N, C-alpha and C positions, 0 to 999 in steps of 0.2 A: 450525637451519639456519645455516651460516656465510655471512656477507655481506661484501662488499668495496666498500662505498661510500667515496668520498674525503671528507676533512674538508669540502671545498667543497660537495659534494653534500648532506652532512648538515646544512649550515646552512639548507637549505630545510626548512621545517616539515613539509610533506607527505612529503618523502623520509625525513626523520628518523622520522616515524611509521611509514611503510612498513617501514623498517629494523627497528623494534621488533617489528612484526607478523611479518615474515619470520623473525626470530631465534627466535620461539616455536614455529615449525613443526618437528616431529621426523620428517617424512617417513613417518609411520605408515600413511597410506592409509585410515584409518577413514572419512574423509569420502567416499570413493568409494562406499561402501555405501549412502549416503543421498542422493547427488547425482542429481537427476532427469535431467539431460542425459547423465550418464555411463550411467545405466540405459537410456536410449533409444538413444544413439549408440555406447556401448561403446568410446570413444576416451579414452585416458588424458589427452589434452590438453583434453578436455571434462569433466574432473573438477576439483575444487578444487585438488588436489595438482598436477595438470598445469598449471593456470592460474597457480598460484603460481610454478612454475619459469619460465614464460614472462614473467611480470611481473618477477620478480627479474632475469632476463637483460636485459630491456628497460630497466629503471630503472638497473641498475648500469652498463651500457654507455653510457647517456646517448644512445643512438641513437634516431632517430625510429621510431615504431611501424611494423611491417611488416604485410603483408596476412595472414600466417599468425597472428600474435599477435592482430590485430584480430578475425579470424574467430572464434577460440575465446573471447575475452573477450566479444564480442557475444552468443555463445550462452549465456552465464551468465545465469540468471534473477534473481540476487540474492535467491533464496528464503531463504538463510542457514541452510538445513538443516545445512550443514557446520559451522556454529558451534555448533549444538546437539550434534552428534556429537563434535566435536573434544575429545580428552582434555587437550590442551595449552593450550586457551583462545586459539587463533589468531583474532584479530579480522579475519576475512576481509572484512567489510563495508568497513572503512576502507581496506584494501588495494585492493580492486577499484574502489572509488570513485576512489582516486587514479589507478589505471591508466586508467580511463575519461577522467579529466581530461587525463592525459598524452597519450592517443590523440587526443583532440579538438584538442590543441595542436600535435601533430607529424605527424598522418596526414591526407592528403587523400583522402577517400572518393570512390568513383565518383559521377557526377553524380546518378543516381537516389537513391542513399543520402542524399546531402546534401540533396536536394530534399525527400524524405519526412521526414527529421528536422527540417528547417527548418519544414515545414508543421505537424508535430505540436507543436513547441515554441511555435508562435504561435497554435495553436487550442485544444488541450486545456486549458491552464491558465486559459482565459478563458471563463466560462459562456455569455456572449452569443454569442461567435464559435462556440463548440462547438455550441450549439443550432442555429445556422444551418447549420453543417456537417452535423449529423445530419439536418436536413430535406433537404439536398442529397443525402445518402447514400440516404435513403429513395426519392427520385426516381430515383437512378441504379442502385439495386439490381437492377432487371430486366435491366440491361445488364452485370452483373458478369462474365459469361462472356467478354465481349469485351475485358476488361482484360488487358493483356499481362503484368502483374506480380502475383504471388500476394499481395503486400502491399497492393496497391490493392484487390484483391478482398476481403481481410480487412477493410479499412477500410469498404467498402460494407456488408459483412455485420454490422458492429458496430452499426448503427443499430437502436434498439429499435422495436417495433411502435408504441409510444405515446411521444411526446416531451412531457413535462409542461411546462406554462407556468411562468414564474418564480413562486416562492413568496414571498408577502409576509412570512411568518414568518422567512425567511432574511435579510431586510434589516436593516441596523444598528438596533438597538433593545434594550430591556430587557424580558424576559418576567418578570413578577412571580411570586414563589413562592406556592403555595397554602398557606394556614395559616402556621404559624411558619416563618420562614426558617432553614434549617439550613446552607445553603452559598450562596456567591455564585460562579458559575462562568462562564467564557467558553466558548461552543461554537464549535469550528472547523467552519465550514460548507463549506469546501473549494471546489473548482472543477468538475471533471468531474462529481462527484456532483450538483451543483446543476442540471446540464443533463440528466442521465440519470434521476435518481430523487429528486424532492423529498420523497417520503413519508418517507425515512429521517431527514432533519433534523427534519421536523415531528413525527414519532413520538418522536424523542429529546428535543425540547423539551417535549412534553407529559409524557413520562415523568419528566423531571427536575423540572419545575414541580410535578407531582403529588406528588413526594417531598420538597418543601420547598426546592427550589433556585431562586434567582434567576438567570436565564439571560441572559447578555449576548452579543449579537452585535456584536462590536467593529467600529467604523468603520475601514476601511483594511485589515482582515485579509482574506486571500484564499487563493490557492494556496500550499501549504506549500513548494513548490519541488522535490518529489520527482521529478516527471516529467522535468524538465530536468536535475536532479542526476544521475540515472542515465544520462543521455546524455553526461555529462561536460561539460555546458554550465554551468560553475561560476558565471560572472558572472550569468547569467540566474537560476539557482536561488537564489543568494545574495541577489539583488535581491528576489525573491518572499519569501524567508524573512525578510529584514530588515524588510519591511513588516509582517509578522505580529509580529515581535519588538517593534517600536515601538508597534504598536496595542495589544498585550497589556500591554506595560510601562506604557503610559499608564493602563490600567485598574487595574493593580496599584498604581500610585502614587496613584491616585484613591481610589475606594471599596474597592479591594482585590479579590483573587481567591483563592479557596481551591483552584481547579483550572482547568486548561484541558482541556476535555473533547473527545475526538476519537472519532468513530464510523466512521472509515475507517482501518483499521489500517496501511495503507501510509503514510498521512500521519503516523500516530502514531509509527512507527519513525523517521521523518525528524525530526519535531519534538523527540523525546526526544534526538536527536543534535545539536540546534542548539548546545549548549554546546561540543561538539567542533568543529563546522563554523566557529564564530566565535571560537575560542579566542585567535586572534592579531589580533583586530579591536577597534575602539572600541566594538563592541556585545557584547564578551565577557561582561561582568557581566550585562547584561539577557538575553542568550541563555541563559546558565547558569540564571538565575532562571526563565525560561520552561520550559526542559527539566525543571527540578526539580518543577514542578507540572503538567506534561503527563500526562494519564491517559486511558486508554481508557474508554469508557462502561461497560464491564463492571467495571472496577476501582472506579469511582465507585458503581455500583449495589450492588456487594457490600458496600461500606462503609455505604451508606445503608440497605440491607435492603429487600426488596420489601414494599410495604404493600398489604394486602387483595388479594393475588394469587390468581387462580383461573382456570385455563384454560377459556375459553368452550366449547371442544370438546376431546375426548380425542384429540389429534393425536399421531402418531408423527413426531418431528422428527429428521431426519438432520443432525447438526451437522458442517459443513465448517470445519476449522480453517485460517484464512488463514495463509500462511507468515509474513507480516509480524507477525502476532499471536503465533503459537506459537514462532517462531524469532527474529524480530526483537525482540520485547518480552518473550518468555518467559512469556506469559499463556496458560495451557492449561486450567485448571479453572474459572475464573470464569464464562465464558459458559454452560458446561454446567450448573454449579450453579444459576445463575439460571433457566435454562429448566426445570430440574427443580423448583425452588422455585415456579415459576409454574404447575406442574401438568402440564407436557408430558412425554411419554415421549421420552427422548433416546437416539438411536442413533448409534454411531460407525462409520465405514467402515473397511475394511481399508486399510493403508498411509496412515493419516491424516496422516502426516508429509510426504508427497510433494506437490509443487506441482500446482495445476490448470493451470498454463501461462499464466495471465493476466499477472502480474508487470509491472504498469504498462503500458508500450507494447510489451512483449515479444510479445504475441499479434498485434500489428500488424507488427512488424519481423521476427519469426521464426515465421510462421504454420504452417509444416510441423511443427516441433518442438512448438510450442504445441498444435497440433491433436492430436498423439499423446498429450500429457499430459492434455489435456481429455477425450479419449475414455476414457482409463484412469480418470480421476477420476470421471466421470459413471457409468461402469459400476459402480464400487465403491459409489457412493451409491445408485444405483437397485437394487442387489442387496439393500439393506435394506428395500425396498418401503415407503418413508416416505410420509406424507401431505404433507410439506413439507420443504424443505431450508433450513437456517438458516446464515448466514455473517455475518461482521463486517467485510466489505470489499466495496465496490462493484465493484471489478475482478473479483473472484472471482464475484460474483453475475451479472455480465454474461457472463462466460466460461461458467459452468455453465448458466445459464438459457437460453442460446441453443442448448443441445444436449440438453435434456430436457423432458419434458412435466410433470415434477413442479414445483410452484410453488417459487420461490426467494425468500426474504424475509430482511431483516436481523434479527438477533437483537433489536435495540431495538424493531422493529415488533411482534414477538411479545410482548415484555415490556410494551409499551404497551397492546396489546390485552388482555392478561391482567389489567391493573390499571385497566381502565376506558376505554381508547381504542377507536378504530374497528377493525373487521376489516381486516387488510392487503389492499391492492388486489389483490395476486397471488392471494390466496385467494378473493376475490370473483370474479376472472376465471375461477377453476376451476369455480365454480358455473354 
């Protein structure tokens, strides 16, 4: 694709990067075949190729973002399926992230949009605040029909039946390895996950410790910044990310780290991109070092190898591949291989490459499109008649779990159970 940025525009690092990305696009349209929003809406401007044209025009002209461009960029899930499909290697993630930042800087949204985004940015990344908000949502759920905005109704519907109390295992500390220490790792405990489901981090810690890992919960580490990053709120997202970088860099400089383990794949995609996000800052070296050792829990467990694994029950597991894992991190086989090694029967749904519609805050900000994608995903999973659905991302788990009677658990919970841990809570609820 030919671009026409001025030398002055290209002196901006973000614009220069977007120029590089735009120039790799050859207009082939292969991305439209795997774009969830294009499949649902059938509008070229709701495909990656269409959005690329809109972004190019907006950035080249230097004009403020307009309502049309914002509408179609907002509809993008950032599922990154287009990056898996693209034969030219277009790094759409960096391009759309820059577009969102530009929109945030130049476009004044309607009042309700601004208010909702402000609330989400100040609640979701903070476990304590989020937990209180979930309690309020549970109280308000019976009045959901009275809400004038579908997004408000979606927020009320998000509250789980059970809101877990804070977990002591997630507090800053060091969990000693069982037996000979094989690795020293930091666990990313996250933010929203700590309010929605503490079982995931607890199962991950038990699993790692049982396999010879010393697990560090670093003081000062928290939200990865993804939630605000995808809203274009760069200052807020970078502030959260910088806290993590400093916390983990301190551990790396002290007793050292072999890996930073992430069990929420949306966070993993962002943390692995810290090196790019901070490439022009005084944290560039530390950010690159953090990204270099950031690894999904499935990557670490494949290297360690499951020890004494045996499925306590012969369950059929429908594996849901989170977009941030399969497209963002290019991890496709590890979770399934581990589940099979643990003795479970693994089933894969039709169109496994398509998004479930969760996508961070997308299910709250675009509930109608998200609802269509959710219904499609749940139908393909239920068609397998599984005993349980497994996923590697809390957002997907909440999205799918709220629309099916099949238990939904994290892959790490099943692996923990198969190697000596407790039965996952969701399976106990089924009984």
